[in-house]
Each structure stands twice: as structure tokens, then as C-alpha cells.
N, C-alpha and C positions, 0 to 999 in steps of 0.2 A: 201289818207286815212285821216280821221278826227283825231283830238286829242282825246285821250281816255276820258278825262273829258268832252268833248263836246258831246260824244255819250250817256253817262248815265247821266240823270238829277238827279233823286232821287228815293228812294224806295217807293213803293206804299203800305203803311201800313194800310190795310183794314182787315176786318174780314175774307173775302174770301182769301186774300193773306196770312194771318197768318195760315189759315187752310191748304192751299196748302203747306206751308213751313213745317208744322208739319207732315202731312200725306204723301205727295208725294215727299218731298225733292225738292220743286220748289220755286223759288224766283220771285216776281212780281216787275218790275221796270218801271218807266216812262223814256222813252228814246227820243232822238231827232227824229222828224218825218221823216227826210230824211235818218236815219240810216238803214242799212240792217242787216240781221241775222248774217252774217259773222263778220261785225264790232262789233255788240253787243256781240258775243261770245268771240272775242279776247279781248274786253274791260273788260268783266267780269273776264275772266281767268287771265288777267294781273293785274288788280286792286285788286282783292280779293284773288288771289293765289289759285284758285280752278280749278277743271276739269269740263267742261260743256258737257253734253250729247246732249241736244236738246234746240232749241230756237223757241218759237212761238210768233208771233207778231199780234197785233190787232190795227187798227186805231179807236180811240175813238172820237166821235163827242161831241163838247161842248154843255152844257145844255143851254136852254133858261132861262134867269133870268129876274125878274121884280122888279123894285123899284118904287113904286107909279104908275104913268102913263107911265113911261119910261120902255121900254123893251130892253134888251141887250142879248148878247150871250157870253159864255165863249169860250176860245180858244180850238181848236181841239188839241188832243195829241195822242201819240202812246204808247201803253203798250206792254211790252215784258215779257213773262213767260219763265223763264230760268230753265231747268231741270238740276240739278247737279248730278254728279256721286256718287256712293255709297262711304260713308266715308268722303265726303266733305260737308261743311255746312257754310252758311253765316247767322249770327244772328245780325240784325241791332239794336235791342233793347239792346243787351248786350254791344255793342260798344259805346253807348251814355254815 
């Protein structure tokens, strides 16, 4: 099993992620591409001291970027949408 801090990279603070957090009690995280759902669930439960109901993952492809005549590509990454149990909450903006 991986280190807990190697599984979760950072929260994904976007408008859609904030909407999911307010309406559906879900948190969107950027995670290690090799992490599976069980590792993500145990990492979130241990680090944030919450109860997780469900974990959904998606592999996101990096965007094509262009600077002048040069073209490049951002790295691929993995997104995890974690559904928390009733009464549990993670607020990333409050902890800053």
C-alpha cells in the first residue's frame, strides 16, 4: 500500500467541484494516477477523519498547449469524486 500523502495530491477547487460539495456532499480531489478506489477511500478517511460512502474516479487527459510556434501537452492526471456520509464534511477553503 502507498503512503497516504502519496495517494492524494490536492483538492480540485473548481466551480463544479464547489457545487458538488454544497449540493451532494461530494469532494473532488486530484489523486495519484496509479491509486485505486480502496486506497483513495482509506486515505480520505484517515487524513480528514470522515466516513466515505462512495468513490468515483476518472482519468483526465492533459490539454494541448501552444506558446508561439511550439506546441506541448500538459500531463495526464486522475480525478476522484468522493461521496461523504451524512453529517461529515470537508471544507478546504475554511482550513486555509
